[in-house]
N, C-alpha and C positions, 0 to 999 in steps of 0.2 A: 563519330560522336566525340565531342570534347570531353575528356575524362578528368579535367582539372576544375576545381571549384575553390572558392574562398574557404569554405568549411566542408569537411566530409564527416558525417556522423555514421558511426558503425553501430547498428542496432535500431530496430523500429519499435522497441518497447516505449512505454510512456516517458521514460527519462530521455531517450534519444529523440522522440518526437517533440518533447518540451524544449530540448536544446535547439532543434531545427526551427521551431516556432519563434523562439527569442532571437536567434541569429537572423532569420528572415526579416523580423521586425527591425533589426538593426541595418538592413539593407545589404546583407551579405548574400552571395550566391551559395546555395546550400545543396548538397547531395546527401541522400540517405541510402545506405546499402544494408541489405538484410538477406540471409539465406532462405527465408521463407517468402511466400508470395503475398503475405498480409500479416498484420500483428496477430499472433496466435499464442504467445507465451505468457509469462507471469502477469502481464498487464490486463489480460482478459479473464484470468483465472481467480481473481480476488473478489473482495466484497464491494469495491467501489466506494469505500468509506475514507474520506479525507479527514482523519482524526488529528487535526492540528493541535488542539488544546492539550491532549494527553501526552504530547512529546515533552522532552526535557526542557528546562528553562533555557539552557544555552543554545538551543536550536530554534527558539521562538521567533527570532528575527527572520530566519530562513523560512519558517512556517508561514509567517505573514506574507512574504514574497511569493511563496508557493500558492497561497490562497488567491492572491491578486492574479497570478498567472493562470490559475484554473478558471477564474471568472472571465478573464480576457479571452482565453482560448474558447471557452464555451460560447461566449457571445458572438465571436467571429466565425467559428466553425459550425455552430448550430447544434451542439449536442446538449443533452439534459444535464443540468447541474443545479441541485437543490440546496439552498442555504437553510436547511431545516435543523441543523445541529444534531447533537447526540444525546440520547436519553440513557440514564443509568439508574435503574431501580436498586435501592439498597435493601437486601433481604435480611440482613442481620445488623445488630448494633455496631459491629466492627466495620462493616462496609459503610455504614452511615458515618462513622467517625472519620474514616479515610476521606470521604467526600467533604465533610465539614472542614477538615484540615486543608484540603485542596482548595476549597472555596475561599478560605481565609487567606491562603497563600497567593492565589491568582486574582482575586477580586471579582466583583459582581458583573463586570463586563465580559468575563470569560466563563463564569460558573454561576448558575442560578439554582439554589437549593429548592427542592420540591417536597411537598408532603407525599406520603405513600400513595394516597388516592390520586394525586395529580400525576405522579409517575405512571401509575397503572393506567389511567385514562389516556395518557399520551402515547403509550405503546399499543393501545387498542385492546387491553384486557382489564376492564374495570374491576373484575373479581380478584385480581392479584393482590395478595396480602403483603405488600411491600412496607417496610418500616419507614422509608423516606425515599428520596431520590435526588437526581441532579440533571440539569440540562446544560449542555455546552453549546451555546448558540453560534459560535464561529465555525463549527465543523460543517462539512459539506458532504453531499452524496452525488455520485455520478453512476451511470450504468457502465460497468467495466467492459461489457460486451459491445458497446457502441462507441465509447469515448475515444479510444485509441484508433479504431478503424476510421471513424468519421474525421478525426483530426488529420490522419494521414491523407485521406481523400481531399480534404480542404487544402492542405499544404501543397499537394500535387497540383491542384487547380490554380494555386497562387504562384506557381513557378518553381517550387522546390522539386528537384529531380529525385525520383526514387528508382533505384536499381534493385528490383526484387529478384529473388532467386539467385542472389550474388553473395556467396559466402566468403568472408574475409579469412585469409589463412595466415597473414602476417601484416603487422602495421608498425611503421616507424619512419621518422624523419620526413613526414609529408607524403609518404607513399603507402598505399594499401595494396597488398597482393591479394587477389581474389580468385574465385573459381571462374571468373569471366575476364581475367586479365588485370592489368595494373591501373589503379586510380591514383591521382595525385591531388593535393590540396595544400593551400597555404597553412592550414591547420587541420588536425584530425582529433575528434573527440570520440572515444570508444566507450559505448554503453552496453556491455555484453551480458550483464546479469551473471548468472552462475556459469555462463560460457567463458568467464575470465580465465578459467583453467586451460582453455584451449589456446587462447591468444597470448596470454601473459602468465604462464604457469608459475614463474618465480614470484610474481606479485600475489597470486592466489595462495601459494605456500606461505609467503611472508605474513599474510593477514589471516591465514587459516580459513579461507573461503570454502564453504561447502554448500550443499543444497538442502534446503528445508522443504519437506513435503507436508502437505496439509490435506486432511480429509474434509471434503466439503460436499454440500448437497443443495439442490434447488427444489423447493416445495411450492405448491399452490398457496397464494396469499388470500386469506379471508378479507372481505371488503372492509371489515372493521379495523384491520391493521393498516396503518398509513403506507402508501407506496414509497414515500421518501424516508421511511424509518431507518434510523441507525441506532442500534441497541448494543450497549456494552454491559458486562456483568461483573460480579466480584472477581472472577478470574482475570478480567482485563485490568483491574486495579492493582494486580500483582505483576503485570507484564509491561505496561507502558511507563517509560521513565519518569514522566511528570507525576504520576500517582505513586510510583514506588519510592520516590524521595520523601514521601510523607511519613511522619513518625509512627503511625499505626499500621504501616504496610506489612511489617514483619509479623505483627500480631495476626493480621488477616491471612498471611501465608500459613501460619500454624493452624488457624481455624479451618481453612480450606482443606488442609491435609487431613484433618479429622472428619470434616463434614462431607467433603467430596473427593475422597482419595482416588477414585477412578479418573476424574477430570485432571487432577494433579499428575497422575501417572502418565497420562497421554499428553502432558504439557498443553492443556487446552487454554485457548482464549475464546471462551464461549461468547459468540456474538451473532447478531442477525442484522441484515440490511434488506430493504425492500426495493423492488422494481415494480413496474406496472402490474404484472400478473403473478409475481412470485416473491419468494423470500429466500435469500442466500443464508445458509446456516453452516456454521463451523466454529472453530476449526481446531485441529490437533497439530502437533509439531513433532516431526522426526527428522534427524539430521544424518547425512551421509554424503560422501563425495561421489558415490555412484548408487543412488537410491533405486530400490526395486519399485516396479509400477503398481504393486498390489494394494487395494484398499481393504483395510481391516473392518469387516462388517460390524464387529462389536463396538468399535470406536465410532463408526458412522451412526449406529443406533443410539449410542450413549449421547452424542451431541444432539441428535434429533430429539431424543426424549427430554433432555434438560431444556432445550430451547422452546419446544412446544409446550412444556409445562408453564414456562414464564408467559407465553402468549395465549394460553388457554385453548390450544388447538388439540382436540381429542383424536382425530384420525387424519394425520397429515398425508397428503398425496405427493409422493416423491416423483419428480419428473426427471432429475438427473443427479448423478453422483460423479465426482471426479477427484483426482489427486493433484492439487495445486502445487506449484513449485516456485521458489524464489531463492536468490543468493542469501547466504547467512554467514556470519562470523561470530564466534564467541568473544572476540577481543575488540571489535570495533563496529560501529553502526554505519560507517562510510569509508569506502576506499576512494580516495581522490588523489591520484598520483600523476606524475609527469615523467614518463620514461625518457623523453628527450624534449627539446625546446618546442617542438611542433606537435607533440602528442600529449593528450590528456586522457586518463582512464578514470571513469566515474561509475562506481557500483554502490548502490545502497544495500547494506548487508544485515538488515534487521526487520524486513517485512513492512517497512513504511515508505517504500520507494514511490508508490502511487501518491501517497499523501504529500511528500516533500518534493516531488519531481521537478516542478517549475522553479522552486528555490534552489535545488541542487544544480539544475541546469544553468542558472544564473551564476553560481559559484564556478562551475566548470568553464563557462565562457569568460568570466572576469578574472580567473586565476585566484579566486578566494579559497578559504578553508575554514573549518570549524575545529580548532584544536580541542582534543579531549572528547569529541563526539564519536 
C-alpha cells in the first residue's frame, strides 16, 4: 500500500474530518489515521449544538465559514442538520437585560427578542413563566451520534483513505510514526483533542491543556418538545464569550451565585438539545489532566431537575448517562501551532470544537490564525 498522501490528518474527530473534507474538495489526496475503528470520542459525546452566534466577536468570521462548511458537508454526506436556531428563555430581569444588550450589539439578523410566552411556546412548554426570551436564528443542530460517523463513511466512499486502528506515536517533518508503521505526506495536520499531551507534550504544557469532563444524560423526548430544539439558559449567558462581553454579564453571575449556587458550584452550562426520540441534557464541568471516570449522581440529578423544570417534564425517563470529555485550557480557546514547516497542530480548547470545526479546519489548511482567541 502506498503510505504517502498530499495530506495526512491525524484524528477522526469532527475537526479532523472537517479538515479532510475541505482538503478533498481542493483536490488533494487525503489519508486519515485514528487509533480507534470509528469516531467515538468528543465529537459523539456532545450536544450537537452549533452555537455560532454566542461566540466572541473576533471569531464570527470563522463561525460564518464553519456554518457554511456544516451545511455543505450535511448536503453532500446526507446527515441531518437543522437550521432551527437557539432559544433562550429569560427567567429573570437580569437575564432579559443581557439578551437585550446582546441583541442591540449584534442586530436583528442574529438575535430576535421574544416575549416570555413566545419563548415558552418555542421550547414546547407553554406553561413556563419566562420574563422574555431570544431566538438566535443562525445557529444549527446536528445529531452528534451520526454526523461524524456518516461524514467519515461518505469521505471514504469519495476516495479519502482511512487507516483505522492506527495510533500515531510521533509526528514531524512529513512523517507519522504509527502502531502500523510509517506514513508520509507532503503535509500533516494533527487534530488530537486532549490527546495533545501524548503527541506534543511540550505544546500541551505551554498552553495548559487539560481534559474537561461533563456530566450528561439522554432522556425520552415528549412530542410537544421540538426534535430540533437547542435551548440555552442563564448559565449559558455567563459562559459563551459573546454573551459575557455584555455589560450586565457580571451582574448575572452574581445573581446566579445567589439563586443557583449548586449550578455555579459544578460550573454548569445548563442546556438541552433534541434529537428524534430524545433530549440531551447537561452539563457540568470538571478539569484535570487525568480525570477519573466516575459520574457524580448528585450533579446528574441536579442538571436533570433544572432542565426538566424548564421543559415541564414531570417524570423524565433516563435512557443513558455518560461523562463527556474534551480538551480545555484556561488560557486560550484554540491551539494552532506549527512545530515544523510540514506539520500543523489544531486543538479547540474551550468546548466549541464541534461548532467551529469547519472554520478552524480552513484556518489550519490555509495557515491562518485568530490572534487573541
